[in-house]
C-alpha positions as a Markdown table, in Angstrom:
| # | Residue | x | y | z |
|---|---|---|---|---|
| 1 | Met | 0.0 | 0.0 | 0.0 |
| 2 | Leu | 2.7 | 2.5 | 1.0 |
| 3 | Gly | 5.7 | 0.9 | -0.7 |
| 4 | Phe | 7.6 | -0.6 | 2.3 |
| 5 | Val | 7.5 | -3.6 | 4.5 |
| 6 | Pro | 6.5 | -3.0 | 8.1 |
| 7 | Gly | 8.9 | -3.9 | 10.9 |
| 8 | Asn | 6.7 | -4.0 | 14.0 |
| 9 | Leu | 3.5 | -5.4 | 12.6 |
| 10 | Asn | 1.7 | -5.0 | 15.9 |
| 11 | Leu | 1.9 | -1.2 | 15.6 |
| 12 | Tyr | 0.0 | -1.3 | 12.3 |
| 13 | Lys | -2.6 | -3.7 | 13.7 |
| 14 | Met | -3.2 | -1.3 | 16.5 |
| 15 | Ala | -3.4 | 1.7 | 14.1 |
| 16 | Phe | -6.5 | 0.1 | 12.5 |
| 17 | Arg | -8.2 | -1.0 | 15.8 |
| 18 | His | -11.1 | 1.4 | 16.6 |
| 19 | Arg | -11.8 | 2.0 | 20.3 |
| 20 | Ser | -15.1 | 0.1 | 19.9 |
| 21 | Val | -13.0 | -3.1 | 19.7 |
| 22 | Ala | -10.2 | -2.1 | 22.0 |
| 23 | Ile | -8.2 | -4.9 | 23.7 |
| 24 | Met | -8.0 | -4.8 | 27.5 |
| 25 | Leu | -4.4 | -5.0 | 28.7 |
| 26 | Lys | -3.2 | -6.6 | 31.9 |
| 27 | Asn | -2.7 | -3.2 | 33.5 |
| 28 | Gly | -6.3 | -2.3 | 32.9 |
| 29 | Ala | -5.6 | 0.1 | 30.0 |
| 30 | Lys | -7.3 | -0.4 | 26.6 |
| 31 | Ser | -5.3 | -0.9 | 23.4 |
| 32 | Ser | -6.9 | 1.0 | 20.4 |
| 33 | Asn | -5.6 | 3.4 | 17.8 |
| 34 | Glu | -6.3 | 6.6 | 19.9 |
| 35 | Arg | -2.7 | 7.0 | 21.2 |
| 36 | Leu | -1.2 | 6.4 | 17.7 |
| 37 | Glu | -3.7 | 8.9 | 16.3 |
| 38 | Phe | -2.5 | 11.5 | 18.8 |
| 39 | Leu | 1.1 | 10.9 | 17.7 |
| 40 | Gly | 0.4 | 10.8 | 14.0 |
| 41 | Asp | -1.5 | 14.1 | 14.1 |
| 42 | Ala | 1.6 | 15.8 | 15.5 |
| 43 | Val | 4.0 | 14.2 | 13.0 |
| 44 | Leu | 1.7 | 14.9 | 10.0 |
| 45 | Gly | 1.3 | 18.5 | 11.1 |
| 46 | Ala | 5.1 | 19.0 | 11.3 |
| 47 | Val | 5.7 | 17.5 | 7.9 |
| 48 | Ile | 3.0 | 19.5 | 6.2 |
| 49 | Ala | 4.1 | 22.7 | 8.0 |
| 50 | Glu | 7.7 | 22.3 | 6.7 |
| 51 | Leu | 6.4 | 21.5 | 3.2 |
| 52 | Leu | 4.2 | 24.6 | 3.0 |
| 53 | Phe | 7.0 | 26.8 | 4.5 |
| 54 | Lys | 9.1 | 25.8 | 1.5 |
| 55 | Ile | 6.4 | 26.0 | -1.2 |
| 56 | Tyr | 5.2 | 29.4 | -0.1 |
| 57 | Pro | 8.4 | 31.4 | 0.9 |
| 58 | Tyr | 6.7 | 34.8 | 0.9 |
| 59 | Arg | 3.2 | 34.0 | 2.4 |
| 60 | Asp | 2.4 | 35.0 | 6.0 |
| 61 | Glu | 1.7 | 32.8 | 9.0 |
| 62 | Gly | -2.1 | 33.1 | 8.6 |
| 63 | Phe | -2.0 | 31.8 | 5.1 |
| 64 | Leu | 0.3 | 28.9 | 6.0 |
| 65 | Thr | -2.0 | 28.0 | 9.0 |
| 66 | Glu | -5.1 | 28.0 | 6.8 |
| 67 | Met | -3.4 | 25.8 | 4.1 |
| 68 | Arg | -2.2 | 23.3 | 6.7 |
| 69 | Ser | -5.7 | 23.2 | 8.1 |
| 70 | Lys | -7.1 | 22.4 | 4.7 |
| 71 | Ile | -4.7 | 19.5 | 4.1 |
| 72 | Val | -5.0 | 17.9 | 7.6 |
| 73 | Ser | -8.8 | 18.6 | 8.0 |
| 74 | Arg | -10.9 | 15.6 | 8.8 |
| 75 | Val | -12.8 | 15.8 | 5.5 |
| 76 | His | -9.5 | 15.8 | 3.5 |
| 77 | Leu | -7.9 | 13.0 | 5.6 |
| 78 | Asn | -11.1 | 11.0 | 5.1 |
| 79 | Gln | -10.6 | 11.3 | 1.3 |
| 80 | Leu | -7.0 | 10.3 | 1.5 |
| 81 | Ala | -7.7 | 7.3 | 3.7 |
| 82 | Lys | -10.3 | 6.1 | 1.3 |
| 83 | Lys | -7.9 | 6.5 | -1.7 |
| 84 | Leu | -5.3 | 4.4 | 0.2 |
| 85 | Gly | -7.9 | 1.7 | 0.9 |
| 86 | Leu | -7.8 | 2.1 | 4.7 |
| 87 | Asp | -11.6 | 1.6 | 4.9 |
| 88 | Gln | -10.9 | -2.1 | 4.1 |
| 89 | Leu | -8.6 | -2.5 | 7.1 |
| 90 | Ile | -10.3 | -0.8 | 10.0 |
| 91 | Glu | -11.6 | -3.1 | 12.8 |
| 92 | Phe | -14.7 | -1.8 | 14.6 |
| 93 | Asp | -17.8 | -3.1 | 16.3 |
| 94 | Pro | -20.8 | -2.4 | 14.0 |
| 95 | Arg | -23.1 | -2.7 | 17.0 |
| 96 | Ile | -21.6 | 0.4 | 18.5 |
| 97 | Val | -20.5 | 2.4 | 15.5 |
| 98 | Asn | -23.0 | 3.4 | 12.8 |
| 99 | Tyr | -20.5 | 2.9 | 10.0 |
| 100 | Pro | -22.2 | 4.8 | 7.1 |
| 101 | Thr | -22.5 | 8.0 | 9.2 |
| 102 | Lys | -19.3 | 7.6 | 11.2 |
| 103 | Gln | -17.1 | 6.3 | 8.4 |
| 104 | Gly | -15.4 | 9.7 | 8.1 |
| 105 | Ser | -14.3 | 9.8 | 11.7 |
| 106 | Leu | -13.1 | 6.2 | 11.5 |
| 107 | Leu | -11.1 | 6.8 | 8.4 |
| 108 | Gly | -9.5 | 10.1 | 9.6 |
| 109 | Asp | -8.6 | 8.5 | 12.9 |
| 110 | Ala | -7.0 | 5.5 | 11.2 |
| 111 | Phe | -5.1 | 7.7 | 8.8 |
| 112 | Glu | -3.4 | 9.6 | 11.6 |
| 113 | Ala | -2.9 | 6.4 | 13.6 |
| 114 | Leu | -1.1 | 4.9 | 10.6 |
| 115 | Ile | 1.2 | 7.9 | 10.4 |
| 116 | Gly | 1.9 | 7.4 | 14.1 |
| 117 | Ala | 2.7 | 3.7 | 13.6 |
| 118 | Ile | 5.1 | 4.4 | 10.7 |
| 119 | Tyr | 6.9 | 7.0 | 12.9 |
| 120 | Met | 7.2 | 4.5 | 15.8 |
| 121 | Asp | 8.4 | 1.8 | 13.5 |
| 122 | Lys | 10.7 | 3.6 | 11.1 |
| 123 | Gly | 11.5 | 7.1 | 12.6 |
| 124 | Tyr | 10.8 | 10.7 | 11.5 |
| 125 | Asn | 12.8 | 10.9 | 8.3 |
| 126 | Phe | 11.3 | 7.7 | 6.9 |
| 127 | Thr | 7.8 | 8.8 | 7.8 |
| 128 | Lys | 8.3 | 12.2 | 6.3 |
| 129 | Ser | 9.4 | 10.5 | 3.0 |
| 130 | Val | 6.3 | 8.3 | 3.0 |
| 131 | Ile | 4.0 | 11.3 | 3.6 |
| 132 | Leu | 5.5 | 13.4 | 0.9 |
| 133 | His | 6.2 | 10.8 | -1.8 |
| 134 | Gln | 3.5 | 8.1 | -1.2 |
| 135 | Ile | 0.6 | 10.3 | -0.1 |
| 136 | Ile | 1.0 | 14.0 | -0.8 |
| 137 | Gln | 2.7 | 13.8 | -4.3 |
| 138 | Pro | 0.3 | 11.3 | -5.9 |
| 139 | His | -3.0 | 12.3 | -4.1 |
| 140 | Val | -2.9 | 16.0 | -3.1 |
| 141 | Asp | -3.0 | 19.0 | -5.5 |
| 142 | Ile | -1.9 | 21.7 | -3.1 |
| 143 | His | -2.4 | 24.6 | -5.5 |
| 144 | Thr | -6.0 | 23.5 | -6.3 |
| 145 | Leu | -6.6 | 23.1 | -2.5 |
| 146 | Glu | -5.4 | 26.7 | -2.1 |
| 147 | Leu | -8.4 | 27.8 | -4.1 |
| 148 | Thr | -10.9 | 25.6 | -2.2 |
| 149 | Glu | -13.1 | 27.2 | 0.5 |
| 150 | Thr | -13.2 | 25.1 | 3.6 |
| 151 | Asn | -13.9 | 27.5 | 6.4 |
| 152 | Phe | -17.7 | 27.1 | 6.1 |
| 153 | Lys | -18.4 | 28.2 | 9.8 |
| 154 | Ser | -16.8 | 31.6 | 9.3 |
| 155 | Lys | -18.5 | 31.9 | 5.9 |
| 156 | Leu | -21.9 | 31.2 | 7.5 |
| 157 | Ile | -21.4 | 33.6 | 10.4 |
| 158 | Glu | -20.3 | 36.4 | 8.1 |
| 159 | Trp | -23.3 | 35.9 | 5.8 |
| 160 | Cys | -25.7 | 35.9 | 8.8 |
| 161 | Gln | -24.1 | 39.1 | 10.2 |
| 162 | Arg | -24.5 | 40.8 | 6.8 |
| 163 | His | -28.1 | 39.8 | 6.5 |
| 164 | Gly | -29.1 | 40.5 | 10.1 |
| 165 | Lys | -29.8 | 36.9 | 11.0 |
| 166 | Glu | -29.1 | 35.1 | 14.2 |
| 167 | Val | -26.9 | 31.9 | 13.9 |
| 168 | Leu | -26.6 | 29.3 | 16.7 |
| 169 | Phe | -24.6 | 26.1 | 16.9 |
| 170 | Glu | -26.7 | 23.9 | 19.1 |
| 171 | Leu | -25.3 | 20.7 | 20.8 |
| 172 | Met | -27.9 | 18.0 | 20.7 |
| 173 | Ala | -28.3 | 15.1 | 23.1 |
| 174 | Asn | -27.1 | 11.7 | 21.9 |
| 175 | Glu | -29.6 | 9.0 | 21.0 |
| 176 | Glu | -29.9 | 6.0 | 23.2 |
| 177 | Gly | -27.0 | 3.6 | 22.7 |
| 178 | Glu | -24.7 | 6.1 | 21.0 |
| 179 | Ser | -21.2 | 6.8 | 22.3 |
| 180 | Ala | -21.0 | 9.7 | 24.9 |
| 181 | Lys | -18.0 | 11.0 | 22.9 |
| 182 | Leu | -20.1 | 11.6 | 19.8 |
| 183 | Phe | -21.1 | 15.2 | 19.2 |
| 184 | Thr | -24.3 | 16.1 | 17.2 |
| 185 | Ile | -24.5 | 19.8 | 16.2 |
| 186 | Asn | -27.5 | 21.5 | 14.6 |
| 187 | Val | -27.1 | 24.9 | 13.0 |
| 188 | Met | -30.0 | 27.2 | 13.7 |
| 189 | Val | -30.5 | 30.3 | 11.5 |
| 190 | Asp | -33.3 | 32.5 | 12.9 |
| 191 | Gly | -34.6 | 29.5 | 14.7 |
| 192 | Glu | -34.6 | 27.2 | 11.6 |
| 193 | Asn | -32.5 | 24.1 | 11.5 |
| 194 | Leu | -30.4 | 24.3 | 8.3 |
| 195 | Gly | -27.8 | 21.6 | 8.9 |
| 196 | Gln | -26.5 | 18.9 | 11.2 |
| 197 | Gly | -23.0 | 17.6 | 11.7 |
| 198 | Arg | -21.9 | 14.5 | 13.7 |
| 199 | Asp | -18.4 | 13.7 | 14.7 |
| 200 | Tyr | -16.3 | 12.6 | 17.7 |
| 201 | Asn | -14.7 | 16.1 | 17.5 |
| 202 | Lys | -17.0 | 19.0 | 18.4 |
| 203 | Lys | -15.3 | 21.4 | 16.0 |
| 204 | Asn | -15.5 | 19.0 | 13.1 |
| 205 | Ala | -19.2 | 18.5 | 13.8 |
| 206 | Glu | -19.7 | 22.2 | 13.8 |
| 207 | Lys | -17.8 | 22.5 | 10.4 |
| 208 | Met | -19.9 | 19.7 | 8.9 |
| 209 | Ala | -23.1 | 21.4 | 10.0 |
| 210 | Ala | -22.0 | 24.8 | 8.8 |
| 211 | Glu | -21.1 | 23.3 | 5.3 |
| 212 | Lys | -24.6 | 21.8 | 5.0 |
| 213 | Ala | -26.2 | 25.2 | 6.0 |
| 214 | Cys | -24.1 | 27.0 | 3.4 |
| 215 | Gln | -25.3 | 24.5 | 0.8 |
| 216 | Thr | -28.9 | 25.0 | 1.9 |
| 217 | Leu | -28.6 | 28.8 | 1.8 |
| 218 | Asp | -26.6 | 28.6 | -1.5 |
| 219 | Ile | -23.8 | 30.7 | 0.0 |
């Protein structure tokens, strides 16, 4: 898949193990991909930051930050994970996870966990090479992404301010049986529900809801 043979295979198995099927260890801790996801997020962010710093030598910090956010956004990582075929490898409990609606979160988490696994197995320089040459180069058009609008929340808020409308991001209660870590956000514009987002990250759920509202309002 990525052009190399893993050393410590257990790391990669863990990278694709969702918390819904976490293995209980002797010390009472649960073994899932969450810790590798945390590590992979940091490594990926560092590699992308350096890449953008070199590609755009005269752009300011704000632009670089926005571009990095576009590349490492949950939506974009979901797309990359699917292109790489990670959706065929993730272990999860379908009784706990509603896969069609939570596929995005599963994919994005697994993608970052995979980066963490490569880092722990092969080191930073090797991981950097994999990210740049096996993922970014064949699958990401950075200059096209530069022209893509992804900050739908700010876009929606600005539109509502210009048109004198009240916008509210409302956190909804989880349905029975759903994970307590799942956030469901409704976007209310002048009291009307115009979009809903669901994710294990509250900010991502708000972004998803805002994007749907922008589509509804044709912004």
